[in-house]
mmCIF file of the C-alpha atoms, coordinates in Angstrom:
data_MODEL
# 
_entry.id   MODEL 
# 
loop_
_atom_site.group_PDB 
_atom_site.id 
_atom_site.type_symbol 
_atom_site.label_atom_id 
_atom_site.label_alt_id 
_atom_site.label_comp_id 
_atom_site.label_asym_id 
_atom_site.label_entity_id 
_atom_site.label_seq_id 
_atom_site.pdbx_PDB_ins_code 
_atom_site.Cartn_x 
_atom_site.Cartn_y 
_atom_site.Cartn_z 
_atom_site.occupancy 
_atom_site.B_iso_or_equiv 
_atom_site.pdbx_formal_charge 
_atom_site.auth_seq_id 
_atom_site.auth_comp_id 
_atom_site.auth_asym_id 
_atom_site.auth_atom_id 
_atom_site.pdbx_PDB_model_num 
ATOM 1   C CA . UNK A 1 1   ? 0.000   0.000   0.000   1.00 0.00 ? 1   UNK A CA 1 
ATOM 2   C CA . UNK A 1 2   ? 2.849   2.398   0.775   1.00 0.00 ? 2   UNK A CA 1 
ATOM 3   C CA . UNK A 1 3   ? 4.244   1.856   -2.732  1.00 0.00 ? 3   UNK A CA 1 
ATOM 4   C CA . UNK A 1 4   ? 0.945   2.835   -4.338  1.00 0.00 ? 4   UNK A CA 1 
ATOM 5   C CA . UNK A 1 5   ? 0.733   5.946   -2.182  1.00 0.00 ? 5   UNK A CA 1 
ATOM 6   C CA . UNK A 1 6   ? 4.243   6.984   -3.244  1.00 0.00 ? 6   UNK A CA 1 
ATOM 7   C CA . UNK A 1 7   ? 3.437   6.319   -6.904  1.00 0.00 ? 7   UNK A CA 1 
ATOM 8   C CA . UNK A 1 8   ? 0.197   8.280   -6.551  1.00 0.00 ? 8   UNK A CA 1 
ATOM 9   C CA . UNK A 1 9   ? 2.013   11.305  -5.149  1.00 0.00 ? 9   UNK A CA 1 
ATOM 10  C CA . UNK A 1 10  ? 4.658   11.086  -7.891  1.00 0.00 ? 10  UNK A CA 1 
ATOM 11  C CA . UNK A 1 11  ? 1.953   10.988  -10.547 1.00 0.00 ? 11  UNK A CA 1 
ATOM 12  C CA . UNK A 1 12  ? 0.011   13.819  -8.938  1.00 0.00 ? 12  UNK A CA 1 
ATOM 13  C CA . UNK A 1 13  ? 3.124   15.994  -9.066  1.00 0.00 ? 13  UNK A CA 1 
ATOM 14  C CA . UNK A 1 14  ? 3.707   14.920  -12.678 1.00 0.00 ? 14  UNK A CA 1 
ATOM 15  C CA . UNK A 1 15  ? 0.106   15.712  -13.624 1.00 0.00 ? 15  UNK A CA 1 
ATOM 16  C CA . UNK A 1 16  ? 0.409   19.090  -11.915 1.00 0.00 ? 16  UNK A CA 1 
ATOM 17  C CA . UNK A 1 17  ? 3.618   19.904  -13.787 1.00 0.00 ? 17  UNK A CA 1 
ATOM 18  C CA . UNK A 1 18  ? 2.023   18.861  -17.068 1.00 0.00 ? 18  UNK A CA 1 
ATOM 19  C CA . UNK A 1 19  ? -1.122  20.869  -16.352 1.00 0.00 ? 19  UNK A CA 1 
ATOM 20  C CA . UNK A 1 20  ? 1.066   23.907  -15.608 1.00 0.00 ? 20  UNK A CA 1 
ATOM 21  C CA . UNK A 1 21  ? 2.928   23.488  -18.894 1.00 0.00 ? 21  UNK A CA 1 
ATOM 22  C CA . UNK A 1 22  ? -0.333  23.140  -20.828 1.00 0.00 ? 22  UNK A CA 1 
ATOM 23  C CA . UNK A 1 23  ? -1.738  26.217  -19.064 1.00 0.00 ? 23  UNK A CA 1 
ATOM 24  C CA . UNK A 1 24  ? 1.345   28.347  -19.756 1.00 0.00 ? 24  UNK A CA 1 
ATOM 25  C CA . UNK A 1 25  ? 1.445   27.149  -23.364 1.00 0.00 ? 25  UNK A CA 1 
ATOM 26  C CA . UNK A 1 26  ? -2.169  28.206  -23.767 1.00 0.00 ? 26  UNK A CA 1 
ATOM 27  C CA . UNK A 1 27  ? -1.418  31.621  -22.253 1.00 0.00 ? 27  UNK A CA 1 
ATOM 28  C CA . UNK A 1 28  ? 1.357   32.147  -24.821 1.00 0.00 ? 28  UNK A CA 1 
ATOM 29  C CA . UNK A 1 29  ? -1.158  32.258  -27.676 1.00 0.00 ? 29  UNK A CA 1 
ATOM 30  C CA . UNK A 1 30  ? -0.770  35.521  -29.579 1.00 0.00 ? 30  UNK A CA 1 
ATOM 31  C CA . UNK A 1 31  ? -3.892  37.544  -30.291 1.00 0.00 ? 31  UNK A CA 1 
ATOM 32  C CA . UNK A 1 32  ? -4.588  37.584  -34.057 1.00 0.00 ? 32  UNK A CA 1 
ATOM 33  C CA . UNK A 1 33  ? -4.527  41.400  -33.975 1.00 0.00 ? 33  UNK A CA 1 
ATOM 34  C CA . UNK A 1 34  ? -0.904  41.372  -32.807 1.00 0.00 ? 34  UNK A CA 1 
ATOM 35  C CA . UNK A 1 35  ? 2.200   40.607  -34.824 1.00 0.00 ? 35  UNK A CA 1 
ATOM 36  C CA . UNK A 1 36  ? 4.749   38.141  -33.493 1.00 0.00 ? 36  UNK A CA 1 
ATOM 37  C CA . UNK A 1 37  ? 7.849   37.051  -35.339 1.00 0.00 ? 37  UNK A CA 1 
ATOM 38  C CA . UNK A 1 38  ? 10.033  35.589  -32.627 1.00 0.00 ? 38  UNK A CA 1 
ATOM 39  C CA . UNK A 1 39  ? 9.098   31.928  -32.931 1.00 0.00 ? 39  UNK A CA 1 
ATOM 40  C CA . UNK A 1 40  ? 7.131   29.926  -30.429 1.00 0.00 ? 40  UNK A CA 1 
ATOM 41  C CA . UNK A 1 41  ? 8.703   29.682  -26.957 1.00 0.00 ? 41  UNK A CA 1 
ATOM 42  C CA . UNK A 1 42  ? 5.947   27.309  -25.786 1.00 0.00 ? 42  UNK A CA 1 
ATOM 43  C CA . UNK A 1 43  ? 7.482   24.590  -27.959 1.00 0.00 ? 43  UNK A CA 1 
ATOM 44  C CA . UNK A 1 44  ? 10.484  24.553  -25.626 1.00 0.00 ? 44  UNK A CA 1 
ATOM 45  C CA . UNK A 1 45  ? 8.246   22.730  -23.147 1.00 0.00 ? 45  UNK A CA 1 
ATOM 46  C CA . UNK A 1 46  ? 7.689   19.736  -25.447 1.00 0.00 ? 46  UNK A CA 1 
ATOM 47  C CA . UNK A 1 47  ? 10.898  17.936  -24.361 1.00 0.00 ? 47  UNK A CA 1 
ATOM 48  C CA . UNK A 1 48  ? 9.839   18.421  -20.742 1.00 0.00 ? 48  UNK A CA 1 
ATOM 49  C CA . UNK A 1 49  ? 6.451   16.871  -21.556 1.00 0.00 ? 49  UNK A CA 1 
ATOM 50  C CA . UNK A 1 50  ? 8.214   13.911  -23.174 1.00 0.00 ? 50  UNK A CA 1 
ATOM 51  C CA . UNK A 1 51  ? 10.341  13.412  -20.075 1.00 0.00 ? 51  UNK A CA 1 
ATOM 52  C CA . UNK A 1 52  ? 7.304   13.669  -17.814 1.00 0.00 ? 52  UNK A CA 1 
ATOM 53  C CA . UNK A 1 53  ? 5.576   11.147  -20.065 1.00 0.00 ? 53  UNK A CA 1 
ATOM 54  C CA . UNK A 1 54  ? 8.202   8.565   -19.102 1.00 0.00 ? 54  UNK A CA 1 
ATOM 55  C CA . UNK A 1 55  ? 7.600   9.185   -15.412 1.00 0.00 ? 55  UNK A CA 1 
ATOM 56  C CA . UNK A 1 56  ? 3.830   9.088   -15.756 1.00 0.00 ? 56  UNK A CA 1 
ATOM 57  C CA . UNK A 1 57  ? 3.869   5.888   -17.845 1.00 0.00 ? 57  UNK A CA 1 
ATOM 58  C CA . UNK A 1 58  ? 6.053   4.277   -15.188 1.00 0.00 ? 58  UNK A CA 1 
ATOM 59  C CA . UNK A 1 59  ? 3.578   5.428   -12.547 1.00 0.00 ? 59  UNK A CA 1 
ATOM 60  C CA . UNK A 1 60  ? 0.617   4.039   -14.447 1.00 0.00 ? 60  UNK A CA 1 
ATOM 61  C CA . UNK A 1 61  ? 2.426   0.733   -14.786 1.00 0.00 ? 61  UNK A CA 1 
ATOM 62  C CA . UNK A 1 62  ? 2.950   0.613   -11.037 1.00 0.00 ? 62  UNK A CA 1 
ATOM 63  C CA . UNK A 1 63  ? -0.695  1.427   -10.316 1.00 0.00 ? 63  UNK A CA 1 
ATOM 64  C CA . UNK A 1 64  ? -2.379  -0.921  -12.798 1.00 0.00 ? 64  UNK A CA 1 
ATOM 65  C CA . UNK A 1 65  ? 0.093   -3.790  -12.666 1.00 0.00 ? 65  UNK A CA 1 
ATOM 66  C CA . UNK A 1 66  ? -2.225  -5.901  -10.508 1.00 0.00 ? 66  UNK A CA 1 
ATOM 67  C CA . UNK A 1 67  ? -5.306  -5.362  -12.645 1.00 0.00 ? 67  UNK A CA 1 
ATOM 68  C CA . UNK A 1 68  ? -6.616  -8.376  -14.520 1.00 0.00 ? 68  UNK A CA 1 
ATOM 69  C CA . UNK A 1 69  ? -5.590  -8.952  -18.117 1.00 0.00 ? 69  UNK A CA 1 
ATOM 70  C CA . UNK A 1 70  ? -9.254  -8.700  -19.110 1.00 0.00 ? 70  UNK A CA 1 
ATOM 71  C CA . UNK A 1 71  ? -9.611  -5.183  -17.698 1.00 0.00 ? 71  UNK A CA 1 
ATOM 72  C CA . UNK A 1 72  ? -6.310  -4.112  -19.244 1.00 0.00 ? 72  UNK A CA 1 
ATOM 73  C CA . UNK A 1 73  ? -7.390  -5.541  -22.609 1.00 0.00 ? 73  UNK A CA 1 
ATOM 74  C CA . UNK A 1 74  ? -10.601 -3.519  -22.469 1.00 0.00 ? 74  UNK A CA 1 
ATOM 75  C CA . UNK A 1 75  ? -8.473  -0.435  -21.777 1.00 0.00 ? 75  UNK A CA 1 
ATOM 76  C CA . UNK A 1 76  ? -6.247  -1.153  -24.779 1.00 0.00 ? 76  UNK A CA 1 
ATOM 77  C CA . UNK A 1 77  ? -9.329  -1.083  -26.988 1.00 0.00 ? 77  UNK A CA 1 
ATOM 78  C CA . UNK A 1 78  ? -11.410 1.688   -25.400 1.00 0.00 ? 78  UNK A CA 1 
ATOM 79  C CA . UNK A 1 79  ? -8.709  4.263   -24.685 1.00 0.00 ? 79  UNK A CA 1 
ATOM 80  C CA . UNK A 1 80  ? -7.757  4.632   -28.389 1.00 0.00 ? 80  UNK A CA 1 
ATOM 81  C CA . UNK A 1 81  ? -11.458 5.095   -29.188 1.00 0.00 ? 81  UNK A CA 1 
ATOM 82  C CA . UNK A 1 82  ? -11.642 7.962   -26.702 1.00 0.00 ? 82  UNK A CA 1 
ATOM 83  C CA . UNK A 1 83  ? -8.352  9.377   -27.997 1.00 0.00 ? 83  UNK A CA 1 
ATOM 84  C CA . UNK A 1 84  ? -9.650  9.253   -31.569 1.00 0.00 ? 84  UNK A CA 1 
ATOM 85  C CA . UNK A 1 85  ? -12.860 11.055  -30.578 1.00 0.00 ? 85  UNK A CA 1 
ATOM 86  C CA . UNK A 1 86  ? -10.817 13.707  -28.741 1.00 0.00 ? 86  UNK A CA 1 
ATOM 87  C CA . UNK A 1 87  ? -8.515  14.037  -31.771 1.00 0.00 ? 87  UNK A CA 1 
ATOM 88  C CA . UNK A 1 88  ? -11.470 14.533  -34.154 1.00 0.00 ? 88  UNK A CA 1 
ATOM 89  C CA . UNK A 1 89  ? -12.929 17.146  -31.810 1.00 0.00 ? 89  UNK A CA 1 
ATOM 90  C CA . UNK A 1 90  ? -9.566  18.928  -31.622 1.00 0.00 ? 90  UNK A CA 1 
ATOM 91  C CA . UNK A 1 91  ? -9.123  18.825  -35.405 1.00 0.00 ? 91  UNK A CA 1 
ATOM 92  C CA . UNK A 1 92  ? -12.549 20.467  -35.829 1.00 0.00 ? 92  UNK A CA 1 
ATOM 93  C CA . UNK A 1 93  ? -11.696 23.091  -33.205 1.00 0.00 ? 93  UNK A CA 1 
ATOM 94  C CA . UNK A 1 94  ? -8.381  23.769  -34.972 1.00 0.00 ? 94  UNK A CA 1 
ATOM 95  C CA . UNK A 1 95  ? -10.165 24.338  -38.296 1.00 0.00 ? 95  UNK A CA 1 
ATOM 96  C CA . UNK A 1 96  ? -12.732 26.620  -36.661 1.00 0.00 ? 96  UNK A CA 1 
ATOM 97  C CA . UNK A 1 97  ? -10.092 28.671  -34.845 1.00 0.00 ? 97  UNK A CA 1 
ATOM 98  C CA . UNK A 1 98  ? -7.935  28.825  -37.982 1.00 0.00 ? 98  UNK A CA 1 
ATOM 99  C CA . UNK A 1 99  ? -10.872 30.310  -39.931 1.00 0.00 ? 99  UNK A CA 1 
ATOM 100 C CA . UNK A 1 100 ? -11.417 32.813  -37.100 1.00 0.00 ? 100 UNK A CA 1 
ATOM 101 C CA . UNK A 1 101 ? -7.755  33.922  -37.111 1.00 0.00 ? 101 UNK A CA 1 
ATOM 102 C CA . UNK A 1 102 ? -7.804  34.255  -40.904 1.00 0.00 ? 102 UNK A CA 1 
ATOM 103 C CA . UNK A 1 103 ? -10.965 36.357  -40.714 1.00 0.00 ? 103 UNK A CA 1 
ATOM 104 C CA . UNK A 1 104 ? -9.559  38.642  -38.003 1.00 0.00 ? 104 UNK A CA 1 
ATOM 105 C CA . UNK A 1 105 ? -6.215  39.163  -39.761 1.00 0.00 ? 105 UNK A CA 1 
ATOM 106 C CA . UNK A 1 106 ? -7.697  39.706  -43.222 1.00 0.00 ? 106 UNK A CA 1 
ATOM 107 C CA . UNK A 1 107 ? -10.302 42.177  -41.949 1.00 0.00 ? 107 UNK A CA 1 
ATOM 108 C CA . UNK A 1 108 ? -7.904  44.161  -39.782 1.00 0.00 ? 108 UNK A CA 1 
ATOM 109 C CA . UNK A 1 109 ? -7.891  47.828  -40.650 1.00 0.00 ? 109 UNK A CA 1 
ATOM 110 C CA . UNK A 1 110 ? -4.678  49.054  -42.218 1.00 0.00 ? 110 UNK A CA 1 
ATOM 111 C CA . UNK A 1 111 ? -3.416  45.601  -43.159 1.00 0.00 ? 111 UNK A CA 1 
ATOM 112 C CA . UNK A 1 112 ? -3.206  44.522  -46.767 1.00 0.00 ? 112 UNK A CA 1 
ATOM 113 C CA . UNK A 1 113 ? -4.630  41.140  -47.718 1.00 0.00 ? 113 UNK A CA 1 
ATOM 114 C CA . UNK A 1 114 ? -1.530  38.951  -47.582 1.00 0.00 ? 114 UNK A CA 1 
ATOM 115 C CA . UNK A 1 115 ? -2.695  35.346  -47.884 1.00 0.00 ? 115 UNK A CA 1 
ATOM 116 C CA . UNK A 1 116 ? 0.866   34.017  -47.604 1.00 0.00 ? 116 UNK A CA 1 
ATOM 117 C CA . UNK A 1 117 ? 1.229   35.637  -44.182 1.00 0.00 ? 117 UNK A CA 1 
ATOM 118 C CA . UNK A 1 118 ? -2.158  34.370  -43.020 1.00 0.00 ? 118 UNK A CA 1 
ATOM 119 C CA . UNK A 1 119 ? -1.336  30.842  -44.168 1.00 0.00 ? 119 UNK A CA 1 
ATOM 120 C CA . UNK A 1 120 ? 2.058   30.979  -42.459 1.00 0.00 ? 120 UNK A CA 1 
ATOM 121 C CA . UNK A 1 121 ? 0.570   31.857  -39.061 1.00 0.00 ? 121 UNK A CA 1 
ATOM 122 C CA . UNK A 1 122 ? -2.306  29.365  -39.247 1.00 0.00 ? 122 UNK A CA 1 
ATOM 123 C CA . UNK A 1 123 ? -0.903  26.498  -41.307 1.00 0.00 ? 123 UNK A CA 1 
ATOM 124 C CA . UNK A 1 124 ? 0.107   24.234  -38.416 1.00 0.00 ? 124 UNK A CA 1 
ATOM 125 C CA . UNK A 1 125 ? -0.473  23.683  -34.748 1.00 0.00 ? 125 UNK A CA 1 
ATOM 126 C CA . UNK A 1 126 ? 3.076   24.796  -33.885 1.00 0.00 ? 126 UNK A CA 1 
ATOM 127 C CA . UNK A 1 127 ? 2.412   28.449  -34.778 1.00 0.00 ? 127 UNK A CA 1 
ATOM 128 C CA . UNK A 1 128 ? 2.367   30.784  -31.785 1.00 0.00 ? 128 UNK A CA 1 
ATOM 129 C CA . UNK A 1 129 ? -1.029  32.016  -33.009 1.00 0.00 ? 129 UNK A CA 1 
ATOM 130 C CA . UNK A 1 130 ? -2.378  28.478  -32.641 1.00 0.00 ? 130 UNK A CA 1 
ATOM 131 C CA . UNK A 1 131 ? -0.918  27.616  -29.186 1.00 0.00 ? 131 UNK A CA 1 
ATOM 132 C CA . UNK A 1 132 ? -4.367  27.428  -27.654 1.00 0.00 ? 132 UNK A CA 1 
ATOM 133 C CA . UNK A 1 133 ? -5.069  24.555  -30.048 1.00 0.00 ? 133 UNK A CA 1 
ATOM 134 C CA . UNK A 1 134 ? -1.998  22.609  -28.914 1.00 0.00 ? 134 UNK A CA 1 
ATOM 135 C CA . UNK A 1 135 ? -2.168  23.422  -25.197 1.00 0.00 ? 135 UNK A CA 1 
ATOM 136 C CA . UNK A 1 136 ? -5.721  23.116  -23.863 1.00 0.00 ? 136 UNK A CA 1 
ATOM 137 C CA . UNK A 1 137 ? -7.804  20.949  -21.554 1.00 0.00 ? 137 UNK A CA 1 
ATOM 138 C CA . UNK A 1 138 ? -8.708  18.488  -24.319 1.00 0.00 ? 138 UNK A CA 1 
ATOM 139 C CA . UNK A 1 139 ? -5.103  17.931  -25.400 1.00 0.00 ? 139 UNK A CA 1 
ATOM 140 C CA . UNK A 1 140 ? -4.051  17.634  -21.741 1.00 0.00 ? 140 UNK A CA 1 
ATOM 141 C CA . UNK A 1 141 ? -6.505  14.782  -21.214 1.00 0.00 ? 141 UNK A CA 1 
ATOM 142 C CA . UNK A 1 142 ? -5.398  13.249  -24.520 1.00 0.00 ? 142 UNK A CA 1 
ATOM 143 C CA . UNK A 1 143 ? -1.834  13.327  -23.194 1.00 0.00 ? 143 UNK A CA 1 
ATOM 144 C CA . UNK A 1 144 ? -2.879  11.664  -19.931 1.00 0.00 ? 144 UNK A CA 1 
ATOM 145 C CA . UNK A 1 145 ? -4.937  9.068   -21.808 1.00 0.00 ? 145 UNK A CA 1 
ATOM 146 C CA . UNK A 1 146 ? -2.000  8.285   -24.076 1.00 0.00 ? 146 UNK A CA 1 
ATOM 147 C CA . UNK A 1 147 ? 0.286   7.735   -21.095 1.00 0.00 ? 147 UNK A CA 1 
ATOM 148 C CA . UNK A 1 148 ? -2.250  5.361   -19.546 1.00 0.00 ? 148 UNK A CA 1 
ATOM 149 C CA . UNK A 1 149 ? -2.609  3.459   -22.823 1.00 0.00 ? 149 UNK A CA 1 
ATOM 150 C CA . UNK A 1 150 ? 1.166   3.118   -23.227 1.00 0.00 ? 150 UNK A CA 1 
ATOM 151 C CA . UNK A 1 151 ? 1.459   1.863   -19.641 1.00 0.00 ? 151 UNK A CA 1 
ATOM 152 C CA . UNK A 1 152 ? -1.258  -0.739  -20.201 1.00 0.00 ? 152 UNK A CA 1 
ATOM 153 C CA . UNK A 1 153 ? 0.290   -1.907  -23.477 1.00 0.00 ? 153 UNK A CA 1 
ATOM 154 C CA . UNK A 1 154 ? 3.687   -2.290  -21.825 1.00 0.00 ? 154 UNK A CA 1 
ATOM 155 C CA . UNK A 1 155 ? 2.187   -4.336  -18.978 1.00 0.00 ? 155 UNK A CA 1 
ATOM 156 C CA . UNK A 1 156 ? 0.370   -6.606  -21.427 1.00 0.00 ? 156 UNK A CA 1 
ATOM 157 C CA . UNK A 1 157 ? 3.538   -7.048  -23.493 1.00 0.00 ? 157 UNK A CA 1 
ATOM 158 C CA . UNK A 1 158 ? 5.438   -7.903  -20.330 1.00 0.00 ? 158 UNK A CA 1 
ATOM 159 C CA . UNK A 1 159 ? 2.790   -10.451 -19.307 1.00 0.00 ? 159 UNK A CA 1 
ATOM 160 C CA . UNK A 1 160 ? 2.891   -12.082 -22.735 1.00 0.00 ? 160 UNK A CA 1 
ATOM 161 C CA . UNK A 1 161 ? 6.704   -12.388 -22.484 1.00 0.00 ? 161 UNK A CA 1 
ATOM 162 C CA . UNK A 1 162 ? 7.224   -10.244 -25.576 1.00 0.00 ? 162 UNK A CA 1 
ATOM 163 C CA . UNK A 1 163 ? 9.323   -7.834  -23.523 1.00 0.00 ? 163 UNK A CA 1 
ATOM 164 C CA . UNK A 1 164 ? 12.531  -9.230  -22.019 1.00 0.00 ? 164 UNK A CA 1 
ATOM 165 C CA . UNK A 1 165 ? 12.648  -9.431  -18.208 1.00 0.00 ? 165 UNK A CA 1 
ATOM 166 C CA . UNK A 1 166 ? 14.768  -6.988  -16.251 1.00 0.00 ? 166 UNK A CA 1 
ATOM 167 C CA . UNK A 1 167 ? 18.438  -7.827  -16.233 1.00 0.00 ? 167 UNK A CA 1 
ATOM 168 C CA . UNK A 1 168 ? 19.775  -8.483  -12.755 1.00 0.00 ? 168 UNK A CA 1 
ATOM 169 C CA . UNK A 1 169 ? 23.320  -7.349  -12.154 1.00 0.00 ? 169 UNK A CA 1 
# 
């Protein structure tokens, strides 16, 4: 029981750090009426999120290790379904927000209609104008769901002896 408590606290801290990164990334979204040409500093947090992913996956593995194979198998199937639904929702939101940014920029007084500029600031999710589409509550829960799914898959692979056992030195 003590081990699960320790893992729970570690994961809670990890979730909090991730939530803070997602929140700050969202705050770094540039208003479409402003001009920003200095790159996207929020992307510097992506390596931190990858590192935290390792810790969280390890935590999930510790917490769900004793679950039955049947329950884990259901998770392997249902979690991707939820992730796909969340992805489709996010893709629709991205398209809607992209159209909004294009409309605001193209109808701004004193700005000439430069479609190349508009496409450059809205063409992908890594634009600073689109940060709120990369860092939001939906993508945070997608991140957490992905870590859970990876943890479950690794446990099932370990149980089926596909993964080699730990080497003892």
